[in-house]
N, CA, C and O of each residue as an XYZ file, in Angstrom:
424
protein
N    -111.514   -121.479    -49.332
C    -111.300   -121.840    -47.950
C    -111.949   -123.198    -47.696
O    -113.098   -123.422    -48.079
N    -111.224   -124.091    -47.058
C    -111.765   -125.421    -46.812
C    -112.704   -125.404    -45.610
O    -112.678   -124.477    -44.801
N    -113.526   -126.434    -45.506
C    -114.474   -126.533    -44.402
C    -113.713   -126.560    -43.079
O    -112.718   -127.271    -42.943
N    -114.188   -125.781    -42.102
C    -113.566   -125.739    -40.794
C    -112.445   -124.723    -40.669
O    -112.013   -124.422    -39.556
N    -111.957   -124.181    -41.796
C    -110.886   -123.194    -41.747
C    -111.465   -121.860    -41.294
O    -112.519   -121.440    -41.772
N    -110.778   -121.201    -40.378
C    -111.264   -119.935    -39.840
C    -110.200   -118.868    -40.021
O    -109.141   -118.944    -39.397
N    -110.456   -117.881    -40.855
C    -109.461   -116.818    -40.998
C    -109.418   -115.981    -39.724
O    -110.439   -115.809    -39.058
N    -108.251   -115.466    -39.386
C    -108.121   -114.591    -38.234
C    -108.255   -113.146    -38.680
O    -107.567   -112.704    -39.600
N    -109.141   -112.415    -38.029
C    -109.279   -110.994    -38.321
C    -108.130   -110.255    -37.641
O    -107.861   -110.492    -36.463
N    -107.444   -109.361    -38.365
C    -106.372   -108.604    -37.727
C    -106.937   -107.659    -36.669
O    -108.057   -107.165    -36.795
N    -106.159   -107.420    -35.646
C    -106.554   -106.524    -34.567
C    -105.313   -105.719    -34.190
O    -104.757   -105.893    -33.106
N    -104.887   -104.841    -35.091
C    -103.661   -104.081    -34.892
C    -103.985   -102.720    -34.286
O    -105.030   -102.132    -34.564
N    -103.065   -102.230    -33.451
C    -103.246   -100.891    -32.907
C    -103.271    -99.883    -34.049
O    -102.611   -100.091    -35.067
N    -104.016    -98.802    -33.900
C    -104.065    -97.791    -34.962
C    -102.682    -97.248    -35.287
O    -101.829    -97.139    -34.406
N    -102.458    -96.907    -36.553
C    -101.176    -96.350    -36.991
C    -100.853    -95.118    -36.156
O    -101.706    -94.259    -35.935
N     -99.616    -95.047    -35.700
C     -99.169    -93.901    -34.923
C     -99.425    -94.015    -33.427
O     -98.927    -93.199    -32.651
N    -100.193    -95.015    -33.013
C    -100.458    -95.193    -31.581
C     -99.215    -95.728    -30.891
O     -98.497    -96.557    -31.450
N     -98.960    -95.256    -29.678
C     -97.851    -95.790    -28.894
C     -98.156    -97.243    -28.567
O     -99.287    -97.581    -28.218
N     -97.150    -98.101    -28.678
C     -97.353    -99.523    -28.395
C     -96.996    -99.771    -26.933
O     -95.847   -100.054    -26.594
N     -98.011    -99.658    -26.080
C     -97.836    -99.879    -24.652
C     -98.991   -100.739    -24.154
O    -100.013   -100.873    -24.826
N     -98.819   -101.314    -22.978
C     -99.907   -102.086    -22.363
C    -101.121   -101.182    -22.173
O    -102.252   -101.602    -22.418
N    -100.896    -99.954    -21.740
C    -102.008    -99.034    -21.490
C    -102.776    -98.706    -22.765
O    -104.007    -98.680    -22.759
N    -102.061    -98.457    -23.851
C    -102.713    -98.148    -25.127
C    -103.494    -99.348    -25.641
O    -104.624    -99.206    -26.108
N    -102.894   -100.522    -25.557
C    -103.585   -101.736    -26.013
C    -104.811   -102.012    -25.147
O    -105.855   -102.412    -25.661
N    -104.692   -101.803    -23.847
C    -105.829   -102.029    -22.953
C    -106.975   -101.071    -23.286
O    -108.135   -101.480    -23.322
N    -106.652    -99.807    -23.527
C    -107.687    -98.833    -23.898
C    -108.353    -99.228    -25.213
O    -109.571    -99.118    -25.354
N    -107.561    -99.684    -26.165
C    -108.085   -100.132    -27.471
C    -109.059   -101.291    -27.290
O    -110.137   -101.295    -27.885
N    -108.689   -102.268    -26.477
C    -109.577   -103.413    -26.253
C    -110.826   -103.014    -25.471
O    -111.912   -103.527    -25.739
N    -110.681   -102.101    -24.505
C    -111.876   -101.605    -23.794
C    -112.843   -100.943    -24.770
O    -114.057   -101.116    -24.660
N    -112.300   -100.174    -25.737
C    -113.148    -99.541    -26.752
C    -113.876   -100.571    -27.611
O    -114.924   -100.276    -28.186
N    -113.319   -101.780    -27.698
C    -113.967   -102.859    -28.460
C    -114.931   -103.671    -27.587
O    -115.526   -104.644    -28.050
N    -115.079   -103.263    -26.323
C    -116.091   -103.870    -25.465
C    -115.651   -105.053    -24.638
O    -116.493   -105.813    -24.159
N    -114.339   -105.234    -24.452
C    -113.867   -106.343    -23.617
C    -113.039   -105.800    -22.452
O    -112.511   -104.690    -22.508
N    -112.941   -106.600    -21.410
C    -112.121   -106.244    -20.259
C    -110.716   -106.786    -20.497
O    -110.525   -108.001    -20.558
N    -109.729   -105.898    -20.631
C    -108.375   -106.351    -20.957
C    -107.583   -106.804    -19.738
O    -107.794   -106.335    -18.619
N    -106.677   -107.721    -19.990
C    -105.689   -108.098    -18.983
C    -104.364   -108.344    -19.703
O    -104.331   -108.856    -20.822
N    -103.282   -107.968    -19.037
C    -101.946   -108.121    -19.622
C    -101.274   -109.355    -19.048
O    -101.515   -109.732    -17.901
N    -100.431   -109.977    -19.856
C     -99.629   -111.109    -19.410
C     -98.295   -111.096    -20.141
O     -98.163   -110.527    -21.224
N     -97.322   -111.730    -19.527
C     -95.982   -111.815    -20.112
C     -95.435   -113.222    -19.938
O     -95.812   -113.942    -19.013
N     -94.554   -113.595    -20.829
C     -93.840   -114.867    -20.740
C     -92.387   -114.653    -21.108
O     -92.039   -113.724    -21.838
N     -91.545   -115.532    -20.586
C     -90.124   -115.487    -20.873
C     -89.791   -116.058    -22.236
O     -90.640   -116.661    -22.893
N     -88.556   -115.867    -22.655
C     -88.104   -116.357    -23.958
C     -88.383   -117.844    -24.159
O     -88.097   -118.682    -23.304
N     -88.950   -118.129    -25.317
C     -89.184   -119.489    -25.811
C     -90.152   -120.325    -24.954
O     -90.223   -121.544    -25.110
N     -90.894   -119.666    -24.053
C     -91.956   -120.391    -23.346
C     -92.943   -120.935    -24.368
O     -93.089   -120.379    -25.457
N     -93.617   -122.022    -24.015
C     -94.551   -122.681    -24.940
C     -95.904   -122.902    -24.295
O     -96.010   -123.155    -23.095
N     -96.928   -122.801    -25.112
C     -98.284   -123.176    -24.716
C     -98.669   -124.400    -25.532
O     -98.555   -124.390    -26.758
N     -99.114   -125.432    -24.876
C     -99.552   -126.651    -25.563
C    -100.830   -126.365    -26.351
O    -101.533   -125.398    -26.060
N    -101.131   -127.198    -27.342
C    -102.363   -127.001    -28.117
C    -103.596   -126.979    -27.209
O    -103.750   -127.805    -26.310
N    -104.465   -126.003    -27.480
C    -105.697   -125.845    -26.714
C    -106.654   -124.967    -27.509
O    -106.301   -124.468    -28.577
N    -107.845   -124.780    -26.998
C    -108.846   -123.900    -27.603
C    -109.581   -123.189    -26.475
O    -109.562   -123.638    -25.329
N    -110.228   -122.078    -26.810
C    -111.003   -121.307    -25.846
C    -112.482   -121.368    -26.226
O    -112.825   -121.469    -27.404
N    -113.338   -121.307    -25.232
C    -114.785   -121.312    -25.483
C    -115.295   -119.942    -25.896
O    -116.424   -119.818    -26.370
N    -114.480   -118.918    -25.723
C    -114.879   -117.548    -26.048
C    -114.017   -117.001    -27.181
O    -112.985   -117.579    -27.523
N    -114.446   -115.887    -27.755
C    -113.639   -115.169    -28.731
C    -112.526   -114.457    -27.985
O    -112.781   -113.779    -26.989
N    -111.298   -114.604    -28.452
C    -110.138   -113.988    -27.808
C    -109.648   -112.837    -28.680
O    -109.359   -113.030    -29.861
N    -109.553   -111.649    -28.108
C    -108.987   -110.481    -28.782
C    -107.635   -110.237    -28.137
O    -107.554   -110.085    -26.918
N    -106.576   -110.196    -28.927
C    -105.226   -110.156    -28.385
C    -104.344   -109.185    -29.161
O    -104.390   -109.139    -30.390
N    -103.543   -108.409    -28.434
C    -102.579   -107.489    -29.043
C    -101.233   -107.681    -28.358
O    -101.156   -107.684    -27.129
N    -100.182   -107.841    -29.138
C     -98.809   -107.940    -28.630
C     -98.289   -106.517    -28.383
O     -98.458   -105.634    -29.223
N     -97.654   -106.305    -27.220
C     -97.105   -104.972    -26.932
C     -95.584   -104.962    -26.806
O     -94.971   -103.896    -26.863
N     -94.970   -106.126    -26.636
C     -93.500   -106.202    -26.556
C     -93.064   -107.613    -26.917
O     -93.786   -108.579    -26.669
N     -91.870   -107.725    -27.509
C     -91.361   -109.039    -27.884
C     -92.116   -109.619    -29.062
O     -92.548   -108.890    -29.955
N     -92.272   -110.936    -29.060
C     -93.006   -111.595    -30.147
C     -93.535   -112.942    -29.664
O     -93.059   -113.509    -28.680
N     -94.533   -113.429    -30.390
C     -95.101   -114.746    -30.110
C     -95.632   -115.309    -31.419
O     -96.206   -114.591    -32.238
N     -95.431   -116.605    -31.598
C     -95.938   -117.283    -32.782
C     -97.056   -118.219    -32.358
O     -96.843   -119.137    -31.566
N     -98.244   -117.980    -32.887
C     -99.381   -118.864    -32.655
C     -99.385   -119.907    -33.754
O     -99.370   -119.574    -34.939
N     -99.403   -121.147    -33.367
C     -99.380   -122.255    -34.319
C    -100.801   -122.763    -34.492
O    -101.352   -123.426    -33.613
N    -101.382   -122.442    -35.637
C    -102.717   -122.906    -35.984
C    -102.587   -124.166    -36.818
O    -101.493   -124.503    -37.269
N    -103.684   -124.859    -37.025
C    -103.635   -126.089    -37.816
C    -103.082   -125.866    -39.215
O    -102.382   -126.723    -39.755
N    -103.398   -124.706    -39.805
C    -103.031   -124.489    -41.205
C    -101.837   -123.573    -41.414
O    -101.338   -123.463    -42.534
N    -101.362   -122.905    -40.349
C    -100.262   -121.957    -40.543
C     -99.805   -121.361    -39.217
O    -100.548   -121.390    -38.235
N     -98.585   -120.821    -39.181
C     -98.156   -120.041    -38.025
C     -98.571   -118.576    -38.204
O     -98.631   -118.080    -39.329
N     -98.853   -117.894    -37.105
C     -99.169   -116.468    -37.124
C     -98.248   -115.799    -36.112
O     -98.358   -116.042    -34.910
N     -97.337   -114.955    -36.601
C     -96.375   -114.271    -35.747
C     -96.928   -112.893    -35.397
O     -97.360   -112.146    -36.275
N     -96.908   -112.566    -34.106
C     -97.317   -111.236    -33.653
C     -96.119   -110.510    -33.072
O     -95.349   -111.062    -32.286
N     -95.983   -109.252    -33.484
C     -94.944   -108.364    -32.972
C     -95.636   -107.146    -32.365
O     -96.848   -106.997    -32.519
N     -94.904   -106.280    -31.685
C     -95.540   -105.146    -31.023
C     -96.479   -104.345    -31.935
O     -96.120   -103.944    -33.042
N     -97.686   -104.135    -31.423
C     -98.708   -103.386    -32.159
C     -99.617   -104.261    -32.994
O    -100.628   -103.782    -33.506
N     -99.279   -105.543    -33.144
C    -100.064   -106.463    -33.970
C    -100.919   -107.370    -33.090
O    -100.544   -107.715    -31.970
N    -102.069   -107.742    -33.625
C    -102.937   -108.646    -32.893
C    -103.936   -109.309    -33.805
O    -103.878   -109.161    -35.026
N    -104.875   -110.058    -33.191
C    -105.911   -110.723    -33.969
C    -107.103   -111.050    -33.089
O    -107.064   -110.960    -31.862
N    -108.163   -111.435    -33.782
C    -109.369   -111.954    -33.129
C    -109.372   -113.451    -33.390
O    -109.416   -113.885    -34.541
N    -109.325   -114.237    -32.327
C    -109.295   -115.688    -32.431
C    -110.701   -116.218    -32.127
O    -111.173   -116.089    -30.998
N    -111.370   -116.808    -33.112
C    -112.733   -117.307    -32.896
C    -112.779   -118.423    -31.853
O    -111.804   -119.154    -31.680
N    -113.901   -118.552    -31.166
C    -114.022   -119.628    -30.181
C    -113.833   -120.995    -30.836
O    -114.245   -121.220    -31.973
N    -113.204   -121.895    -30.094
C    -113.009   -123.255    -30.591
C    -111.833   -123.429    -31.522
O    -111.590   -124.540    -31.991
N    -111.082   -122.356    -31.812
C    -109.923   -122.452    -32.699
C    -108.748   -123.066    -31.939
O    -108.224   -122.466    -31.001
N    -108.344   -124.255    -32.349
C    -107.232   -124.945    -31.690
C    -105.928   -124.260    -32.090
O    -105.693   -123.975    -33.264
N    -105.088   -124.003    -31.089
C    -103.817   -123.334    -31.339
C    -102.822   -123.665    -30.232
O    -103.198   -124.024    -29.116
N    -101.562   -123.535    -30.566
C    -100.458   -123.609    -29.617
C     -99.697   -122.299    -29.792
O    -100.016   -121.515    -30.686
N     -98.702   -122.053    -28.953
C     -97.934   -120.819    -29.102
C     -96.513   -121.011    -28.586
O     -96.258   -121.779    -27.658
N     -95.598   -120.281    -29.224
C     -94.199   -120.273    -28.822
C     -93.760   -118.815    -28.720
O     -93.914   -118.045    -29.669
N     -93.218   -118.445    -27.573
C     -92.741   -117.087    -27.335
C     -91.402   -116.894    -28.031
O     -90.597   -117.822    -28.112
N     -91.168   -115.687    -28.531
C     -89.924   -115.369    -29.213
C     -88.732   -115.277    -28.278
O     -88.870   -115.422    -27.064
N     -87.567   -115.035    -28.850
C     -86.298   -115.036    -28.125
C     -86.190   -113.936    -27.072
O     -85.389   -114.051    -26.145
N     -86.986   -112.870    -27.202
C     -86.923   -111.759    -26.250
C     -88.089   -111.753    -25.272
O     -88.292   -110.765    -24.567
N     -88.865   -112.844    -25.214
C     -90.041   -112.872    -24.369
C     -91.198   -112.158    -25.048
O     -91.085   -111.753    -26.205
N     -92.315   -111.998    -24.335
C     -93.483   -111.349    -24.916
C     -94.345   -110.746    -23.813
O     -94.394   -111.247    -22.690
N     -95.018   -109.664    -24.163
C     -96.102   -109.107    -23.347
C     -97.275   -108.888    -24.288
O     -97.131   -108.314    -25.368
N     -98.438   -109.357    -23.853
C     -99.655   -109.195    -24.644
C    -100.775   -108.663    -23.747
O    -100.726   -108.787    -22.523
N    -101.762   -108.082    -24.374
C    -102.986   -107.675    -23.688
C    -104.117   -108.386    -24.404
O    -104.193   -108.360    -25.632
N    -105.003   -109.025    -23.638
C    -106.109   -109.752    -24.254
C    -107.416   -109.517    -23.501
O    -107.432   -109.099    -22.343
N    -108.483   -109.796    -24.190
C    -109.807   -109.770    -23.602
C    -110.640   -110.836    -24.280
O    -110.299   -111.303    -25.367
N    -111.726   -111.219    -23.643
C    -112.579   -112.293    -24.176
C    -114.007   -111.803    -24.326
O    -114.496   -110.998    -23.534
N    -114.654   -112.299    -25.345
C    -116.047   -111.962    -25.638
C    -116.828   -113.276    -25.709
O    -116.485   -114.184    -26.466
N    -117.895   -113.350    -24.892
C    -118.743   -114.530    -24.791
C    -119.005   -115.210    -26.052
O    -119.712   -116.218    -26.074
């Protein structure tokens, strides 16, 4: 791994769990964060940015591709990750839109 590269820890819903906003929110609460849900329409884009906090995120519907400096990371329902603070990323929503649940840790 090169200097500055940050691997993303997977944050997937447990096998067999229903993939819903409520299930994802409960999962994130169990991890100690306050969850909030958001949705975007097809092919919406987020410009490159970074967060000062750790972001825990789970996709519950549709898809979204996070564009990191070294690779794209596609999330589909039930899949998620832990994004370390300061990780620069952009995002593009899939053709069917997306709904995600996220929480932040100081």
